[in-house]
Steps between C-alpha positions, in 0.01 A plus 500: 500500500651149506473233239268203545625142500431443134673821398807434716579154371410510132715279279463596137487279196800697373710347780391150399565560130830681565654185642385287208624760251842517664531123506406470132739778394773347714457160336521660153816692589657195657422287193634770267816516708533121479461505121746784445747410773438838666564435871389855596162449331466160668567657838257783433232246409560296815481816710176614337347154541594504870346847537177363354500218754545752781212713369277192485591402856435854620160513335405167663594641841298812421200286409525312831522828695198638313300183568590512870405869518170432323424214742583719799281778364212255448544368856493850645177581316316211671 
């Protein structure tokens, strides 16, 4: 049994919040690294912040795919 459109392209709130959480944690690590002069911690913070941006971009793409699938499903029902 196959999955329906809505089941195939579900984007969870966890994905949205994961990006924001990574960005916030990254900013904290980067600031702590700045204050302490710890270049490794600064780099880790920058990397985590970038990962959060990627997660956010991915969730936006997922939302667009879900919307397109929903619209297609609605069109096919008519």
